[in-house]
PAVEX-676867 format. One record per atom (N, C-alpha, C, O, CB): atom name; x, z, y. Coordinates in pm, whole numbers, plus 32768, in hexadecimal, padded with zeros to 4 digits. Glycine has a CB too. Example, Ala and Ser with C-alpha at 12.3 -4.5 7.8 and 13.67 -1.06 7.14 Angstrom:
['N',[8527,830C,7DC7]],
['CA',[84CE,830C,7E3E]],
['C',[8528,830C,7EB6]],
['O',[8590,834E,7EB4]],
['CB',[846B,8389,7E41]],
['N',[8505,82C4,7F1F]],
['CA',[8557,82CA,7F96]],
['C',[850A,8313,8003]],
['O',[853D,8324,8072]],
['CB',[8580,823C,7FC4]],
REM end
This chain:
['N',[1BB4,F04A,476D]],
['CA',[1B42,F00E,472C]],
['C',[1B64,EF83,46F9]],
['O',[1B55,EF68,4682]],
['CB',[1ACC,F009,478C]],
['N',[1B91,EF2B,474F]],
['CA',[1BB6,EEA2,4727]],
['C',[1C4E,EE97,472A]],
['O',[1C88,EE68,478C]],
['CB',[1B74,EE37,4786]],
['N',[1C8E,EEC2,46C1]],
['CA',[1D20,EEBE,46BA]],
['C',[1D4B,EE36,4687]],
['O',[1D0E,EDFD,462D]],
['CB',[1D57,EF2F,4660]],
['N',[1DB5,EE02,46C3]],
['CA',[1DED,ED81,469B]],
['C',[1D83,ED13,46A0]],
['O',[1D72,ECC7,4641]],
['CB',[1E29,ED89,460F]],
['N',[1D3C,ED0C,470F]],
['CA',[1CD4,ECA8,4721]],
['C',[1CF3,EC58,479F]],
['O',[1CCA,EC7E,480C]],
['CB',[1C48,ECE8,472A]],
['N',[1D3C,EBE9,4790]],
['CA',[1D62,EB9D,4807]],
['C',[1CEB,EB67,4855]],
['O',[1CF3,EB5A,48CF]],
['CB',[1DBB,EB2A,47DF]],
['N',[1C7E,EB47,4811]],
['CA',[1C08,EB14,4858]],
['C',[1BCF,EB81,48B1]],
['O',[1BAF,EB69,4925]],
['CB',[1B9D,EAE1,47F3]],
['N',[1BC1,EBFA,487A]],
['CA',[1B8C,EC69,48C9]],
['C',[1BEA,EC8A,493C]],
['O',[1BBC,ECA1,49AC]],
['CB',[1B77,ECE5,4870]],
['N',[1C6C,EC8D,4922]],
['CA',[1CCE,ECA9,498C]],
['C',[1CC4,EC41,49FC]],
['O',[1CCF,EC63,4A72]],
['CB',[1D5C,ECAA,4952]],
['N',[1CAF,EBC5,49D7]],
['CA',[1CA3,EB5B,4A3B]],
['C',[1C23,EB6C,4A8F]],
['O',[1C24,EB5A,4B09]],
['CB',[1CA5,EAD0,49F7]],
['N',[1BB5,EB8E,4A4B]],
['CA',[1B39,EBA6,4A94]],
['C',[1B47,EC1B,4AF5]],
['O',[1B16,EC15,4B66]],
['CB',[1AC6,EBC2,4A32]],
['N',[1B8A,EC85,4ACA]],
['CA',[1BA1,ECF8,4B22]],
['C',[1BF5,ECCE,4B9A]],
['O',[1BD9,ECF7,4C0A]],
['CB',[1BE7,ED6C,4AD5]],
['N',[1C5A,EC7D,4B83]],
['CA',[1CB0,EC4F,4BF0]],
['C',[1C62,EBF8,4C52]],
['O',[1C78,EC00,4CCB]],
['CB',[1D28,EC02,4BBA]],
['N',[1C08,EBA4,4C20]],
['CA',[1BBD,EB49,4C76]],
['C',[1B46,EB8C,4CBA]],
['O',[1B2D,EB74,4D30]],
['CB',[1B8D,EAD4,4C26]],
['N',[1AFD,EBDF,4C71]],
['CA',[1A7D,EC14,4CA3]],
['C',[1A7E,ECA9,4CBF]],
['O',[1A1F,ECDE,4CF9]],
['CB',[1A11,EBF6,4C41]],
['N',[1AE5,ECEE,4C97]],
['CA',[1AE6,ED7F,4CA2]],
['C',[1AA9,EDBC,4C25]],
['O',[1A70,ED75,4BD1]],
['CB',[1A99,EDAD,4D1F]],
['N',[1AB4,EE3E,4C19]],
['CA',[1A81,EE83,4BA3]],
['C',[19EE,EEA4,4BB9]],
['O',[19CB,EF15,4BDE]],
['CB',[1AD4,EF05,4B85]],
['N',[1998,EE42,4BA3]],
['CA',[1909,EE4F,4BBD]],
['C',[18CB,EEC0,4B6A]],
['O',[187E,EF0E,4BA3]],
['CB',[18C1,EDCA,4B9F]],
['N',[18E7,EECD,4AE9]],
['CA',[18AC,EF3D,4A9E]],
['C',[18CF,EFC6,4ADA]],
['O',[187A,F01E,4AE0]],
['CB',[18D9,EF38,4A0D]],
['N',[1949,EFD7,4B07]],
['CA',[1971,F056,4B44]],
['C',[1929,F06A,4BC9]],
['O',[1902,F0DA,4BE9]],
['CB',[1A09,F05B,4B59]],
['N',[1918,F000,4C17]],
['CA',[18D0,F00A,4C96]],
['C',[183E,F02F,4C7F]],
['O',[1806,F083,4CC6]],
['CB',[18DA,EF85,4CE4]],
['N',[1801,EFF2,4C1B]],
['CA',[1775,F010,4BFB]],
['C',[1768,F0A0,4BCC]],
['O',[170B,F0E6,4BF3]],
['CB',[173E,EFAE,4B8F]],
['N',[17C4,F0CC,4B7A]],
['CA',[17C2,F155,4B48]],
['C',[17CD,F1B9,4BBB]],
['O',[1782,F21A,4BC0]],
['CB',[1834,F16C,4AE3]],
['N',[1829,F1A0,4C18]],
['CA',[1839,F1FA,4C8C]],
['C',[17BA,F1FB,4CE1]],
['O',[178F,F266,4D0D]],
['CB',[18B1,F1CF,4CE2]],
['N',[177F,F187,4CF8]],
['CA',[1706,F180,4D49]],
['C',[1692,F1C8,4D04]],
['O',[1644,F20E,4D46]],
['CB',[16E0,F0ED,4D65]],
['N',[1685,F1B8,4C81]],
['CA',[161B,F1FD,4C37]],
['C',[162D,F294,4C3E]],
['O',[15CC,F2DE,4C4D]],
['CB',[1619,F1CF,4BA4]],
['N',[16A8,F2C3,4C34]],
['CA',[16C3,F352,4C3F]],
['C',[16A3,F385,4CCB]],
['O',[166F,F3F3,4CDA]],
['CB',[1756,F370,4C1C]],
['N',[16C2,F336,4D31]],
['CA',[16A4,F35D,4DBC]],
['C',[160D,F367,4DD1]],
['O',[15DD,F3C8,4E0B]],
['CB',[16E2,F2F7,4E20]],
['N',[15C3,F303,4DA2]],
['CA',[1533,F303,4DB1]],
['C',[14F6,F379,4D65]],
['O',[1499,F3B9,4D96]],
['CB',[14F7,F27E,4D7F]],
['N',[152A,F397,4CEF]],
['CA',[14F9,F407,4CA1]],
['C',[150E,F48B,4CEB]],
['O',[14B6,F4E0,4CED]],
['CB',[153F,F40B,4C18]],
['N',[1584,F49B,4D28]],
['CA',[159F,F515,4D76]],
['C',[1540,F51F,4DED]],
['O',[150A,F58B,4E09]],
['CB',[1632,F517,4DA7]],
['N',[152B,F4B1,4E34]],
['CA',[14D1,F4B2,4EA7]],
['C',[1442,F4D3,4E7C]],
['O',[13FD,F520,4EC0]],
['CB',[14D4,F42B,4EF0]],
['N',[1416,F49A,4E0E]],
['CA',[1390,F4B5,4DDC]],
['C',[1381,F547,4DB8]],
['O',[131A,F585,4DD4]],
['CB',[1370,F45C,4D63]],
['N',[13E8,F580,4D7A]],
['CA',[13E3,F60D,4D57]],
['C',[13D8,F664,4DD5]],
['O',[138E,F6C6,4DD5]],
['CB',[145F,F634,4D06]],
['N',[1420,F640,4E3D]],
['CA',[1418,F68C,4EBB]],
['C',[138D,F680,4EFA]],
['O',[1359,F6E2,4F2F]],
['CB',[1483,F65A,4F1D]],
['N',[1353,F60B,4EF4]],
['CA',[12D0,F5F5,4F30]],
['C',[1264,F63F,4EE1]],
['O',[1207,F677,4F1B]],
['CB',[12AF,F55F,4F37]],
['N',[126F,F63E,4E5D]],
['CA',[1209,F67C,4E08]],
['C',[1215,F714,4E03]],
['O',[11B2,F757,4DE4]],
['CB',[1212,F644,4D7D]],
['N',[1288,F74A,4E20]],
['CA',[129D,F7DA,4E14]],
['C',[123B,F82C,4E69]],
['O',[1205,F88D,4E35]],
['CB',[132B,F7FD,4E3D]],
['N',[1220,F80A,4EE8]],
['CA',[11BF,F85A,4F35]],
['C',[1134,F859,4EF6]],
['O',[10EF,F8BF,4EFC]],
['CB',[11B7,F826,4FC4]],
['N',[1109,F7EC,4EBC]],
['CA',[1086,F7E7,4E7C]],
['C',[1081,F841,4E02]],
['O',[101C,F885,4DEA]],
['CB',[1064,F757,4E54]],
['N',[10EC,F843,4DB5]],
['CA',[10EE,F894,4D3C]],
['C',[10F2,F929,4D5E]],
['O',[10B2,F979,4D1A]],
['CB',[1166,F86F,4CE5]],
['N',[113C,F950,4DC6]],
['CA',[1149,F9DD,4DE7]],
['C',[10CF,FA13,4E30]],
['O',[10BB,FA8C,4E33]],
['CB',[11C4,F9F3,4E3C]],
['N',[107B,F9BD,4E6B]],
['CA',[1007,F9ED,4EB4]],
['C',[0F8B,F9F8,4E5B]],
['O',[0F1E,FA15,4E8C]],
['CB',[0FEA,F992,4F29]],
['N',[0F9A,F9DF,4DD9]],
['CA',[0F2B,F9F0,4D7E]],
['C',[0EDC,F971,4D63]],
['O',[0E79,F975,4D1B]],
['CB',[0ED0,FA56,4DB3]],
['N',[0F05,F902,4D9B]],
['CA',[0EBD,F886,4D83]],
['C',[0EDF,F84A,4CFC]],
['O',[0E8F,F7FD,4CC6]],
['CB',[0EDA,F823,4DF1]],
['N',[0F51,F868,4CC6]],
['CA',[0F7A,F82F,4C46]],
['C',[0F9D,F79C,4C56]],
['O',[0FA2,F768,4CC5]],
['CB',[0F0B,F840,4BDD]],
['N',[0FB4,F75C,4BE8]],
['CA',[0FDB,F6CF,4BEB]],
['C',[0F64,F673,4BDF]],
['O',[0F72,F5FA,4BF0]],
['CB',[103D,F6B1,4B7E]],
['N',[0EEE,F6AA,4BC2]],
['CA',[0E78,F656,4BB2]],
['C',[0E62,F62D,4B22]],
['O',[0DF8,F5F7,4B02]],
['CB',[0E84,F5DC,4C09]],
['N',[0EC3,F644,4ACB]],
['CA',[0EB4,F61C,4A40]],
['C',[0E6B,F686,49EF]],
['O',[0E3B,F66A,4981]],
['CB',[0F3C,F601,4A02]],
['N',[0E63,F702,4A23]],
['CA',[0E29,F76D,49D5]],
['C',[0D94,F77E,49EF]],
['O',[0D54,F7CC,49A7]],
['CB',[0E70,F7ED,49F2]],
['N',[0D5A,F73B,4A50]],
['CA',[0CCB,F74A,4A6A]],
['C',[0C82,F6CC,4A3E]],
['O',[0CB5,F65D,4A4E]],
['CB',[0CB1,F768,4AFF]],
['N',[0C0C,F6DC,4A08]],
['CA',[0BC2,F667,49D8]],
['C',[0B91,F611,4A4C]],
['O',[0B73,F645,4AB8]],
['CB',[0B4B,F691,4981]],
['N',[0B8B,F592,4A36]],
['CA',[0B5A,F536,4A9C]],
['C',[0AC2,F52E,4A95]],
['O',[0A86,F53F,4A2B]],
['CB',[0B98,F4AA,4A8B]],
['N',[0A87,F515,4B07]],
['CA',[09F7,F502,4B0C]],
['C',[09D4,F47E,4AC7]],
['O',[0A24,F421,4AC9]],
['CB',[09C4,F504,4B9E]],
['N',[095E,F475,4A8B]],
['CA',[0937,F3F7,4A4B]],
['C',[0938,F383,4AAF]],
['O',[090F,F392,4B22]],
['CB',[08AC,F404,4A0B]],
['N',[0967,F312,4A81]],
['CA',[0968,F29B,4AD6]],
['C',[09E9,F287,4B22]],
['O',[09FB,F21F,4B61]],
['CB',[08F9,F2A2,4B37]],
['N',[0A45,F2E7,4B1E]],
['CA',[0AC4,F2D6,4B63]],
['C',[0B28,F28F,4B09]],
['O',[0B2B,F2A7,4A90]],
['CB',[0AFB,F35F,4B90]],
['N',[0B77,F23A,4B42]],
['CA',[0BE0,F1F8,4AF7]],
['C',[0BB1,F17A,4AB1]],
['O',[0B44,F147,4ACB]],
['CB',[0C18,F255,4A93]],
['N',[0C06,F149,4A58]],
['CA',[0BED,F0CC,4A11]],
['C',[0B81,F0E2,49AA]],
['O',[0B7E,F149,4966]],
['CB',[0C6F,F097,49CD]],
['N',[0B28,F082,499E]],
['CA',[0ABD,F08C,493C]],
['C',[0AC5,F018,48DA]],
['O',[0ADD,EFA6,4903]],
['CB',[0A34,F08E,4981]],
['N',[0AB3,F034,485C]],
['CA',[0ABD,EFCF,47F4]],
['C',[0A4F,EF65,4800]],
['O',[0A63,EEF4,47D4]],
['CB',[0AB6,F010,476B]],
['N',[09DD,EF87,483A]],
['CA',[096C,EF2A,4842]],
['C',[0976,EECC,48B9]],
['O',[0919,EE7E,48D1]],
['CB',[08EB,EF78,4849]],
['N',[09E3,EED0,4904]],
['CA',[09F0,EE78,4979]],
['C',[09F3,EDE6,494D]],
['O',[0A27,EDC5,48E2]],
['CB',[0A70,EE9B,49C9]],
['N',[09BB,ED8E,49A1]],
['CA',[09B8,ED00,4981]],
['C',[0A3E,ECC0,49A0]],
['O',[0A7E,ECE2,4A03]],
['CB',[0948,ECBB,49CD]],
['N',[0A66,EC65,494F]],
['CA',[0ADF,EC19,4967]],
['C',[0AC3,EBAB,49CD]],
['O',[0A50,EB7F,49DA]],
['CB',[0B16,EBDC,48E3]],
['N',[0B28,EB7E,4A17]],
['CA',[0B13,EB11,4A74]],
['C',[0AEC,EA91,4A2A]],
['O',[0B13,EA7B,49B7]],
['CB',[0B92,EAF9,4AC9]],
['N',[0A9F,EA3F,4A6C]],
['CA',[0A77,E9C2,4A2F]],
['C',[09E2,E9AB,4A40]],
['O',[09A0,E9F3,4A8A]],
['CB',[0A9B,E9C0,499B]],
['N',[09AE,E946,49FD]],
['CA',[091F,E929,4A0A]],
['C',[08CB,E99D,49D6]],
['O',[08ED,E9DC,4972]],
['CB',[08FB,E8A7,49BF]],
['N',[085F,E9B7,4A1A]],
['CA',[0805,EA23,49F4]],
['C',[0798,E9EC,4996]],
['O',[0764,E97F,49AC]],
['CB',[07C6,EA64,4A71]],
['N',[0776,EA38,492F]],
['CA',[0709,EA0C,48D8]],
['C',[0684,EA16,4922]],
['O',[0671,EA6E,4976]],
['CB',[0706,EA61,4856]],
['N',[0629,E9BD,4902]],
['CA',[05A7,E9BC,4947]],
['C',[053F,EA05,48FA]],
['O',[04CC,EA0E,4926]],
['CB',[0578,E930,4960]],
REM end
């Protein structure tokens, strides 16, 4: 990816290959999440994305922002 980049090579030598470490950790977490979610998917519960939410659940556009309240 970074060929002939002395700055990048120096950072890798000093700090380790952080992008590669992050990539490995993200892949590990993804695998674990897939294992955890698999029983829910196979038992008929689905992922929750295919069923409609009841009104009032989740983020609402009409929510008030923090700060002084109008009188």
